[in-house]
C-alpha positions in Angstrom: 39.1 15.7 -3.9 39.6 13.2 -1.5 38.3 14.4 2.7 40.8 12.2 5.1 38.8 13.9 7.6 34.8 12.5 8.3 34.6 14.8 10.7 33.5 17.5 7.9 31.2 15.0 6.4 27.0 15.7 8.5 25.5 12.5 10.1 23.5 11.7 7.0 25.2 11.6 4.1 24.0 12.2 0.7 25.0 9.9 -3.1 26.8 13.4 -3.9 29.0 12.4 -0.7 29.6 9.3 -1.1 31.3 10.2 -4.7 33.4 12.6 -3.1 34.7 10.4 -0.4 35.0 6.8 -3.3 36.2 8.9 -5.8 33.8 7.5 -8.1 31.4 8.5 -10.4 27.3 8.7 -9.9 26.7 6.0 -11.2 28.8 4.1 -9.5 27.7 5.5 -6.6 24.0 4.4 -7.3 25.2 1.3 -7.3 27.3 1.0 -4.6 24.1 2.5 -2.6 21.2 0.7 -4.2 23.7 -3.4 -3.0 23.0 -5.9 -0.6 24.2 -5.1 2.6 25.6 -1.2 2.2 24.8 0.6 4.6 21.7 3.1 3.6 18.1 4.6 4.9 15.2 5.5 2.3 13.7 8.9 3.2 10.8 8.9 0.7 13.3 8.9 -2.7 16.6 10.2 -1.0 19.0 7.6 0.1 21.4 8.2 2.9 23.5 7.1 4.5 24.7 7.1 8.2 27.1 8.3 9.0 29.1 6.0 11.6 27.6 2.5 9.6 29.6 4.0 6.7 32.6 3.7 8.5 31.9 0.2 10.4 30.6 -1.0 6.4 34.7 0.0 5.5 36.3 -1.3 8.1 34.3 -4.6 8.3 35.6 -4.5 4.2 38.5 -4.4 5.2 38.4 -7.1 7.7 36.9 -9.6 5.4 39.7 -9.2 2.7 42.1 -9.6 5.2 
């Protein structure tokens, strides 16, 4: 399920949220959150992504490809 409105997501996203947002598998989501430059914060063993940083990262990726 794709959600166009990010306001429905919490401030800190988890891998499940990344799966939903990008429409990718859980394995691919873990590859993404562990990739260099992806905006993650580790809290113990949890990996979370600040929503605002994700939106900026997406914007930066699009601008980089132009």
